N, CA, C and O atoms as a MOPAC input file, in Angstrom:
PM7 MOZYME 1SCF
protein

 N    105.07100 1   104.62000 1    96.94400 1
 C    105.86500 1   103.46000 1    96.52600 1
 C    106.29700 1   101.99700 1    96.89700 1
 O    107.15600 1   101.25800 1    96.41600 1
 N    105.18200 1   101.80200 1    98.16500 1
 C    105.83600 1   100.49000 1    98.89100 1
 C    105.51600 1    99.56600 1    97.65600 1
 O    104.57500 1    99.59700 1    96.86400 1
 N    106.81000 1    98.58000 1    97.77200 1
 C    106.63700 1    97.36300 1    96.98500 1
 C    106.70700 1    96.25000 1    98.01400 1
 O    107.55300 1    96.24100 1    98.90800 1
 N    105.66900 1    95.19800 1    97.83200 1
 C    105.55000 1    94.29600 1    98.31400 1
 C    105.90500 1    93.36000 1    97.56100 1
 O    105.44300 1    93.28800 1    96.42200 1
 N    107.19600 1    92.03800 1    98.24700 1
 C    107.58000 1    91.26100 1    97.28800 1
 C    107.78600 1    89.36600 1    98.17000 1
 O    108.62500 1    88.87900 1    98.92900 1
 N    106.20900 1    88.72600 1    97.35300 1
 C    106.03400 1    87.80300 1    97.89500 1
 C    106.90200 1    86.28200 1    97.99300 1
 O    106.93100 1    85.72500 1    96.89600 1
 N    107.37700 1    85.76800 1    98.73600 1
 C    107.96900 1    84.33500 1    98.46500 1
 C    106.91200 1    83.15800 1    98.96100 1
 O    105.87700 1    83.45800 1    99.55600 1
 N    107.23000 1    81.95800 1    98.69400 1
 C    106.04500 1    81.00900 1    99.24800 1
 C    105.09400 1    81.34900 1    99.90600 1
 O    104.67900 1    81.17300 1   101.05100 1
 N    104.64000 1    82.14900 1    98.53400 1
 C    102.70000 1    82.28800 1    98.87000 1
 C    102.46700 1    82.32700 1    97.41600 1
 O    103.22800 1    82.93100 1    96.66000 1
 N    101.34300 1    81.64000 1    96.98600 1
 C    100.67400 1    81.23500 1    95.44200 1
 C    100.12300 1    82.68700 1    95.18400 1
 O     99.70000 1    83.56600 1    95.93500 1
 N    100.28200 1    82.59800 1    93.94700 1
 C     99.78200 1    83.97300 1    93.18400 1
 C     98.48000 1    84.10700 1    93.31700 1
 O     97.90200 1    85.18500 1    93.18000 1
 N     97.68300 1    82.56300 1    93.71300 1
 C     95.94000 1    82.86100 1    93.88500 1
 C     95.46900 1    83.45100 1    95.15800 1
 O     94.41800 1    84.04000 1    95.41200 1
 N     96.67300 1    83.10600 1    96.03400 1
 C     96.58400 1    83.51100 1    97.47300 1
 C     96.62600 1    85.17800 1    97.39900 1
 O     95.85100 1    85.96800 1    97.93700 1
 N     97.73100 1    85.44200 1    96.59600 1
 C     97.97000 1    87.02100 1    96.91500 1
 C     96.56400 1    87.79100 1    96.12700 1
 O     95.87800 1    88.60800 1    96.74200 1
 N     96.30900 1    87.44300 1    94.87500 1
 C     95.08200 1    88.01300 1    94.03600 1
 C     93.91300 1    88.08400 1    94.95400 1
 O     93.11900 1    89.02500 1    94.95700 1
 N     93.83800 1    86.92600 1    95.82400 1
 C     92.52000 1    86.92200 1    96.82900 1
 C     92.17500 1    88.07800 1    97.70800 1
 O     91.06200 1    88.48100 1    98.04800 1
 N     93.54500 1    88.59400 1    98.04900 1
 C     93.52800 1    89.74300 1    99.05600 1
 C     93.75400 1    91.02400 1    98.49000 1
 O     93.19500 1    92.06900 1    98.82500 1
 N     94.73200 1    90.85200 1    97.48500 1
 C     95.29600 1    92.17400 1    96.74500 1
 C     94.80300 1    93.41500 1    96.75000 1
 O     95.55200 1    94.38600 1    96.86000 1
 N     92.95100 1    93.57800 1    96.58400 1
 C     92.36100 1    94.64500 1    96.71900 1
 C     92.29200 1    95.25400 1    97.97000 1
 O     92.71600 1    96.38500 1    98.20700 1
 N     91.74000 1    94.48200 1    98.79800 1
 C     91.47900 1    94.97400 1   100.23700 1
 C     92.62400 1    94.99500 1   100.96400 1
 O     92.56300 1    95.69600 1   101.97400 1
 N     93.90100 1    94.30200 1   100.70400 1
 C     95.12500 1    94.75600 1   101.44000 1
 C     95.65700 1    95.88700 1   101.16200 1
 O     96.21100 1    96.61800 1   101.98400 1
 N     95.46500 1    96.19600 1    99.48700 1
 C     96.38100 1    97.64500 1    99.32400 1
 C     95.38600 1    99.10600 1    99.85300 1
 O     95.77800 1   100.11500 1   100.43900 1
 N     93.92500 1    98.72100 1    99.36100 1
 C     93.32000 1    99.88000 1   100.02200 1
 C     93.65100 1   100.00200 1   101.32900 1
 O     94.04600 1   101.14300 1   101.56800 1
 N     93.64900 1    99.15600 1   102.44200 1
 C     93.97200 1    99.12200 1   103.69500 1
 C     95.57800 1    99.87400 1   103.95700 1
 O     95.70600 1   100.71100 1   104.85100 1
 N     96.59700 1    99.52100 1   103.19200 1
 C     97.78400 1    99.86400 1   103.32100 1
 C     97.66000 1   101.26600 1   102.99300 1
 O     98.07200 1   102.06300 1   103.83600 1
 N     97.25600 1   101.63000 1   102.11000 1
 C     97.03900 1   102.96200 1   101.38400 1
 C     96.17300 1   103.69900 1   102.31200 1
 O     96.49200 1   104.87300 1   102.50300 1
 N     95.21300 1   103.27800 1   102.88400 1
 C     94.52100 1   104.28200 1   103.98300 1
 C     95.58100 1   104.72000 1   105.18200 1
 O     95.46300 1   105.80000 1   105.76100 1
 N     96.85600 1   103.56400 1   105.55900 1
 C     97.74700 1   103.73200 1   106.50700 1
 C     98.44900 1   104.79700 1   106.18000 1
 O     98.81300 1   105.63300 1   107.00600 1
 N     98.67400 1   104.84500 1   105.04800 1
 C    100.07900 1   105.50700 1   104.55200 1
 C     99.68300 1   107.08400 1   103.68500 1
 O    100.53200 1   107.85300 1   103.23300 1
 N     98.48700 1   107.23800 1   103.63400 1
 C     97.74400 1   108.31600 1   103.42500 1
 C     98.76400 1   108.22900 1   102.13200 1
 O     99.81700 1   108.86600 1   102.11600 1
 N     98.29100 1   107.26800 1   100.91700 1
 C     98.63300 1   107.47900 1    99.80800 1
 C     97.70500 1   106.60000 1    99.07300 1
 O     97.08100 1   105.66100 1    99.56700 1
 N     97.66500 1   107.08800 1    97.54600 1
 C     96.89200 1   106.57200 1    96.41400 1
 C     97.37100 1   104.70300 1    96.51400 1
 O     98.38200 1   104.16200 1    96.96300 1
 N     96.05000 1   104.11000 1    95.83600 1
 C     96.34000 1   102.70100 1    95.88000 1
 C     97.44100 1   102.00300 1    94.54600 1
 O     97.95000 1   100.88300 1    94.50200 1
 N     97.54500 1   103.17400 1    93.53000 1
 C     98.42900 1   102.94800 1    92.72200 1
 C     99.55400 1   102.98800 1    92.62200 1
 O    100.09000 1   102.51600 1    91.61900 1
 N    100.38800 1   103.65000 1    93.77600 1
 C    101.62800 1   103.65900 1    94.56000 1
 C    102.21300 1   102.22400 1    94.59700 1
 O    103.27100 1   101.84800 1    94.09100 1
 N    101.12300 1   101.35300 1    95.44300 1
 C    101.96300 1   100.02900 1    95.61600 1
 C    102.18000 1    99.13000 1    94.46700 1
 O    101.32700 1    99.00800 1    93.58800 1
 N    103.26300 1    98.52200 1    94.45600 1
 C    103.20300 1    96.93000 1    93.62500 1
 C    103.47800 1    95.75900 1    94.55400 1
 O    104.26900 1    95.56200 1    95.47700 1
 N    102.67900 1    95.17300 1    94.05700 1
 C    102.82900 1    93.46600 1    94.61300 1
 C    103.30200 1    92.76400 1    93.48200 1
 O    102.92300 1    92.82000 1    92.31200 1
 N    104.53700 1    91.83300 1    94.22300 1
 C    105.25900 1    91.42500 1    93.25800 1
 C    105.06700 1    89.58900 1    93.86700 1
 O    105.49900 1    89.60700 1    95.01900 1
 N    104.72100 1    88.49600 1    93.60300 1
 C    105.23400 1    87.61700 1    93.47500 1
 C    106.06400 1    86.82700 1    92.91000 1
 O    105.87600 1    86.70400 1    91.69900 1
 N    107.04300 1    86.16000 1    93.41000 1
 C    108.26800 1    85.60300 1    93.13600 1
 C    108.18200 1    84.01400 1    93.46400 1
 O    108.15100 1    83.46000 1    94.56200 1
 N    108.15300 1    83.44300 1    92.11200 1
 C    108.13600 1    81.84400 1    91.94500 1
 C    109.68700 1    81.79700 1    92.33500 1
 O    110.52700 1    82.60800 1    91.94700 1
 N    109.87900 1    80.87100 1    93.04100 1
 C    111.05200 1    80.19400 1    93.91300 1
 C    110.79800 1    78.52800 1    93.69700 1
 O    109.68100 1    78.01200 1    93.63600 1
 N    111.83900 1    77.94600 1    93.61600 1
 C    112.32200 1    76.53900 1    94.32400 1
 C    112.67100 1    76.50200 1    95.35600 1
 O    113.63400 1    77.21500 1    95.63700 1
 N    112.29700 1    75.98400 1    96.00400 1
 C    112.89900 1    76.14900 1    97.64200 1
 C    113.60600 1    74.64200 1    97.62000 1
 O    113.41600 1    74.05400 1    96.55600 1
 N    114.38800 1    73.91500 1    98.60700 1
 C    115.49900 1    73.02700 1    98.31400 1
 C    115.83200 1    72.65900 1   100.01700 1
 O    116.40400 1    73.53100 1   100.67000 1
 N    115.48500 1    71.46300 1   100.63000 1
 C    116.14900 1    71.12000 1   101.66400 1
 C    116.31900 1    70.03700 1   101.86100 1
 O    115.27900 1    69.37900 1   101.89900 1
 N    117.67300 1    69.23800 1   102.09400 1
 C    117.95300 1    67.83400 1   102.40800 1
 C    117.94200 1    66.76000 1   100.81100 1
 O    117.58100 1    65.58500 1   100.74400 1
 N    118.42100 1    67.57700 1    99.75200 1
 C    118.17100 1    66.98100 1    98.52600 1
 C    117.06400 1    66.81400 1    98.05400 1
 O    116.92300 1    65.95000 1    97.18900 1
 N    116.12000 1    67.48300 1    98.42500 1
 C    114.49100 1    67.45400 1    97.69000 1
 C    114.11700 1    68.67300 1    97.57500 1
 O    115.02400 1    69.34900 1    98.06100 1
 N    113.09200 1    69.49800 1    97.11700 1
 C    112.24600 1    70.34000 1    96.94500 1
 C    111.16000 1    70.29600 1    98.11500 1
 O    110.52100 1    69.30100 1    98.45700 1
 N    111.10600 1    71.20200 1    98.50000 1
 C    109.94000 1    71.73900 1    99.75500 1
 C    109.19900 1    73.11600 1    99.49500 1
 O    109.54200 1    74.07200 1    98.79900 1
 N    108.22200 1    72.93900 1   100.17100 1
 C    107.47700 1    74.13600 1   100.07200 1
 C    108.29600 1    75.61500 1   101.05000 1
 O    108.57800 1    75.52400 1   102.24500 1
 N    108.48800 1    76.57000 1   100.40300 1
 C    109.01900 1    78.07400 1   101.03900 1
 C    108.20600 1    78.19000 1   102.12000 1
 O    107.06800 1    77.73600 1   102.22900 1
 N    108.80100 1    78.78700 1   102.88000 1
 C    108.45100 1    79.68600 1   103.79300 1
 C    107.64300 1    80.96000 1   103.73300 1
 O    108.21500 1    81.75500 1   102.98800 1
 N    106.75700 1    81.35100 1   104.13400 1
 C    105.42700 1    82.95900 1   103.67000 1
 C    106.56100 1    83.91800 1   104.08100 1
 O    106.81900 1    84.07400 1   105.27500 1
 N    107.43700 1    84.74600 1   102.83900 1
 C    108.03700 1    85.61600 1   103.54700 1
 C    107.43100 1    86.45300 1   102.39800 1
 O    107.13900 1    86.06300 1   101.26800 1
 N    107.26900 1    88.05500 1   103.08800 1
 C    107.08900 1    89.47900 1   102.40800 1
 C    107.95100 1    90.32400 1   102.64100 1
 O    108.06100 1    90.51000 1   103.85300 1
 N    108.84800 1    91.13200 1   101.82800 1
 C    109.43000 1    91.85600 1   101.73200 1
 C    108.93300 1    93.47400 1   101.30300 1
 O    108.55000 1    93.67500 1   100.15100 1
 N    108.96800 1    94.56900 1   102.28000 1
 C    108.52700 1    95.26800 1   102.15400 1
 C    109.64900 1    96.24900 1   101.82200 1
 O    110.39300 1    96.57900 1   102.74600 1
 N    109.87600 1    96.81400 1   100.44300 1
 C    110.71500 1    97.99800 1   100.13700 1
 C    109.56300 1    99.18300 1   100.01400 1
 O    108.44100 1    99.21800 1    99.51000 1
 N    110.42900 1   100.17700 1   100.75400 1
 C    109.65600 1   101.63600 1   100.83000 1
 C    110.23300 1   103.01200 1   101.48000 1
 O    111.45600 1   102.90700 1   101.58000 1
 N    109.82600 1   104.10000 1   101.89200 1
 C    110.35900 1   105.09000 1   102.40900 1
 C    109.80100 1   104.59100 1   103.99400 1
 O    108.88000 1   103.84100 1   104.31800 1
 N    110.76300 1   105.33700 1   104.77200 1
 C    110.58600 1   104.94100 1   106.19700 1
 C    109.63200 1   105.57600 1   106.73100 1
 O    109.86700 1   106.78200 1   106.80600 1
 N    108.29300 1   105.14500 1   107.28000 1
 C    107.27400 1   105.93600 1   108.00800 1
 C    107.30900 1   106.00900 1   109.38700 1
 O    106.33800 1   106.50900 1   109.95500 1
 N    108.11500 1   105.65900 1   109.94000 1
 C    108.46200 1   105.26300 1   111.36000 1
 C    107.67100 1   103.87900 1   111.94700 1
 O    106.84800 1   103.11500 1   111.44400 1
 N    108.29300 1   103.94300 1   113.17400 1
 C    107.85600 1   102.61400 1   113.65000 1
 C    106.48800 1   102.24700 1   114.06800 1
 O    106.32000 1   101.09400 1   114.46400 1
 N    105.52700 1   103.02600 1   114.03800 1
 C    104.33700 1   102.50200 1   114.85600 1
 C    103.43700 1   102.13400 1   113.06800 1
 O    102.61300 1   101.23100 1   112.92300 1
 N    103.84600 1   102.99400 1   112.05700 1
 C    103.38400 1   102.74800 1   110.82300 1
 C    103.66400 1   101.38700 1   110.45100 1
 O    102.86600 1   100.45300 1   110.36900 1
 N    104.80200 1   101.39500 1   110.25500 1
 C    105.38100 1    99.93400 1   110.34100 1
 C    104.87300 1    98.54600 1   110.47600 1
 O    104.67600 1    97.60700 1   109.70400 1
 N    104.65400 1    98.89500 1   112.45900 1
 C    104.10600 1    97.91400 1   113.11000 1
 C    102.77600 1    97.43200 1   112.06700 1
 O    102.46000 1    96.42400 1   111.43600 1
 N    102.28000 1    98.67300 1   112.28600 1
 C    100.61000 1    98.32700 1   112.00700 1
 C    100.50800 1    98.03600 1   109.87600 1
 O     99.48800 1    97.64600 1   109.30900 1
 N    101.52300 1    98.28800 1   109.33300 1
 C    101.84400 1    97.79000 1   108.00900 1
 C    102.12900 1    96.35100 1   107.92100 1
 O    101.95800 1    95.68100 1   106.90300 1
 N    102.56600 1    95.92000 1   109.03000 1
 C    103.24700 1    94.42400 1   108.95400 1
 C    101.78500 1    93.64000 1   109.67600 1
 O    101.38000 1    92.59100 1   109.17600 1
 N    100.99000 1    94.33200 1   111.01200 1
 C     99.93900 1    93.48600 1   111.27600 1
 C     98.83100 1    93.06000 1   110.05800 1
 O     98.23300 1    91.99200 1   109.92500 1
 N     98.77000 1    94.49600 1   109.07500 1
 C     97.72200 1    94.05900 1   108.24200 1
 C     97.99000 1    93.42200 1   106.99900 1
 O     97.08300 1    93.16000 1   106.21000 1
 N     99.51100 1    93.08500 1   106.72200 1
 C     99.33200 1    92.35700 1   105.76300 1
 C     99.57700 1    90.57600 1   106.29300 1
 O     99.31100 1    89.69700 1   105.47300 1
 N    100.05500 1    90.22100 1   107.60100 1
 C     99.62300 1    88.78600 1   108.82400 1
 C     98.35000 1    88.79100 1   108.65100 1
 O     97.91700 1    87.72600 1   108.21100 1
 N     97.17800 1    90.04000 1   108.93700 1
 C     96.24100 1    89.35300 1   108.92800 1
 C     95.32200 1    89.23400 1   107.71700 1
 O     94.18800 1    88.78700 1   107.89100 1
 N     95.72200 1    89.59600 1   106.52100 1
 C     95.37600 1    89.41600 1   105.34600 1
 C     95.80000 1    88.25200 1   104.67400 1
 O     94.89700 1    87.79800 1   103.97100 1
 N     97.13200 1    87.42800 1   104.62300 1
 C     97.72400 1    86.49900 1   104.34300 1
 C     97.20300 1    85.28100 1   105.37700 1
 O     97.03200 1    84.15700 1   104.90500 1
 N     96.95500 1    85.53900 1   106.80800 1
 C     96.07000 1    84.84200 1   107.62100 1
 C     94.68000 1    83.99400 1   107.39300 1
 O     94.27200 1    82.85200 1   107.60500 1
 N     94.23000 1    85.13600 1   106.87800 1
 C     92.80800 1    84.85000 1   106.35100 1
 C     93.10500 1    83.94100 1   105.22000 1
 O     92.05300 1    83.34600 1   104.98500 1
 N     94.06700 1    83.53300 1   104.37800 1
 C     94.37300 1    82.82200 1   103.26200 1
 C     94.83600 1    81.46500 1   103.81100 1
 O     95.22100 1    80.61500 1   103.00800 1
 N     94.82200 1    81.15600 1   105.39800 1
 C     94.90200 1    79.85400 1   105.75100 1
 C     96.56300 1    79.56700 1   105.79600 1
 O     97.04700 1    78.43600 1   105.85200 1
 N     97.13000 1    80.48600 1   105.77000 1
 C     98.49600 1    80.86400 1   105.78400 1
 C     98.80000 1    81.32400 1   107.62700 1
 O     98.54300 1    82.41500 1   108.13700 1
 N     99.36100 1    80.19500 1   108.26700 1
 C     99.33900 1    80.14100 1   109.69000 1
 C    100.61300 1    80.92400 1   110.45200 1
 O    100.52700 1    81.17400 1   111.65400 1
 N    101.99700 1    81.35600 1   109.54800 1
 C    102.80300 1    81.54700 1   110.09100 1
 C    103.62200 1    82.49800 1   108.79100 1
 O    103.69100 1    82.06200 1   107.64200 1
 N    104.10600 1    83.61400 1   109.13300 1
 C    104.47000 1    84.01500 1   107.91000 1
 C    105.89900 1    85.24400 1   108.28500 1
 O    105.82600 1    85.73500 1   109.41100 1
 N    106.71500 1    85.55700 1   107.69500 1
 C    107.42100 1    86.71700 1   108.03600 1
 C    107.28300 1    88.01400 1   107.23100 1
 O    106.70700 1    88.10900 1   106.14700 1
 N    107.92000 1    89.04800 1   107.93900 1
 C    107.67000 1    90.30400 1   106.97200 1
 C    108.75100 1    90.94500 1   107.85800 1
 O    108.87000 1    91.05200 1   109.07900 1
 N    109.90200 1    91.54300 1   106.24200 1
 C    111.10400 1    92.44100 1   106.47600 1
 C    110.64600 1    93.58800 1   105.54400 1
 O    109.78800 1    93.70900 1   104.67000 1
 N    111.76400 1    94.52800 1   106.21400 1
 C    111.35900 1    96.16700 1   105.42300 1
 C    112.71500 1    96.37100 1   105.08300 1
 O    113.63600 1    96.24000 1   105.88900 1
 N    112.85500 1    96.71000 1   103.82600 1
 C    113.81300 1    97.20300 1   103.61100 1
 C    113.54100 1    98.84700 1   103.25300 1
 O    112.58700 1    99.13000 1   102.52900 1
 N    114.60200 1   100.13200 1   103.90100 1
 C    114.17000 1   101.14500 1   103.59400 1
 C    114.77700 1   101.37600 1   102.50900 1
 O    115.59200 1   100.58300 1   102.03800 1
 N    114.41400 1   102.67000 1   101.87900 1
 C    114.75200 1   103.35000 1   100.41100 1
 C    115.52300 1   104.62300 1   101.00200 1
 O    115.52100 1   104.50600 1   102.22800 1
 N    116.14900 1   105.73600 1   100.62900 1
 C    116.71100 1   106.80200 1   100.90000 1
 C    116.42600 1   107.56900 1    99.94000 1
 O    116.87800 1   107.30500 1    98.82600 1
 N    115.68500 1   108.59700 1   100.12500 1
 C    115.32700 1   109.57000 1    98.82700 1
 C    116.46500 1   109.92600 1    97.97100 1
 O    116.41300 1   109.86000 1    96.74300 1
 N    117.52500 1   110.31600 1    98.65800 1
 C    118.66000 1   110.93800 1    97.87300 1
 C    119.19600 1   109.40700 1    96.59200 1
 O    119.85800 1   109.44100 1    95.55400 1
 N    118.52300 1   108.25200 1    97.32800 1
 C    119.47400 1   107.20700 1    96.51300 1
 C    118.09800 1   106.44700 1    95.75200 1
 O    118.12900 1   105.29100 1    95.33000 1
 N    117.16700 1   107.15300 1    95.69500 1
 C    115.81400 1   106.87600 1    95.02400 1
 C    115.75000 1   107.83700 1    93.54400 1
 O    115.94800 1   109.05200 1    93.56500 1
 N    115.42600 1   107.03200 1    92.22300 1
 C    115.68900 1   108.58600 1    91.58100 1
 C    113.95300 1   108.02000 1    90.52100 1
 O    113.71000 1   106.81700 1    90.41700 1
 N    113.14900 1   108.91200 1    89.98300 1
 C    112.26600 1   108.65300 1    89.31500 1
 C    112.61900 1   109.50200 1    87.70000 1
 O    112.84700 1   110.70900 1    87.78200 1
 N    112.64400 1   109.00300 1    86.62700 1
 C    113.01800 1   109.43600 1    85.17800 1
 C    114.43500 1   110.64900 1    85.78300 1
 O    114.44500 1   111.87800 1    85.70900 1
 N    115.32600 1   109.86100 1    86.26100 1
 C    116.78400 1   110.62100 1    86.47500 1
 C    116.95400 1   111.51000 1    86.85900 1
 O    117.99000 1   112.14900 1    86.67600 1
 N    115.31600 1   112.12900 1    88.01000 1
 C    115.49100 1   112.67900 1    89.30500 1
 C    115.38200 1   112.16700 1    90.60800 1
 O    114.60500 1   111.31700 1    91.04500 1
 N    116.46300 1   112.94300 1    91.29000 1
 C    116.37600 1   112.26800 1    92.60700 1
 C    115.19800 1   112.73300 1    93.66400 1
 O    114.80800 1   113.89800 1    93.59300 1
 N    114.57100 1   111.76000 1    94.73300 1
 C    113.76000 1   112.00200 1    95.28900 1
 C    113.80500 1   113.07200 1    96.16000 1
 O    112.82200 1   113.61900 1    96.65900 1
 N    114.98200 1   113.36700 1    96.33700 1
 C    115.02700 1   114.83500 1    97.68300 1
 C    115.21900 1   115.89400 1    96.96200 1
 O    115.29900 1   117.00000 1    97.49700 1

């Protein structure tokens, strides 16, 4: 169920990497590709009274899989986005607790 939320990155850039990115992440997480959600947030960034290009930022919402998997996950995302000419980007993880996550009214715990 990892959810990747992209900010400061175009829809076209994410489309170009989406298939291989999700395949590689699914293999790492040992889950199916249909467990992943990719969302591109269309935001307006402002600095000093003018619109500016947003800094590439990817938030990953998921169930914790440990530091080693997290490191590899962030590196895979970085590699794929850098292949699209994005030199710098940030990846941040938000962890869901199984007891606080529900599917059709049933807790994951």
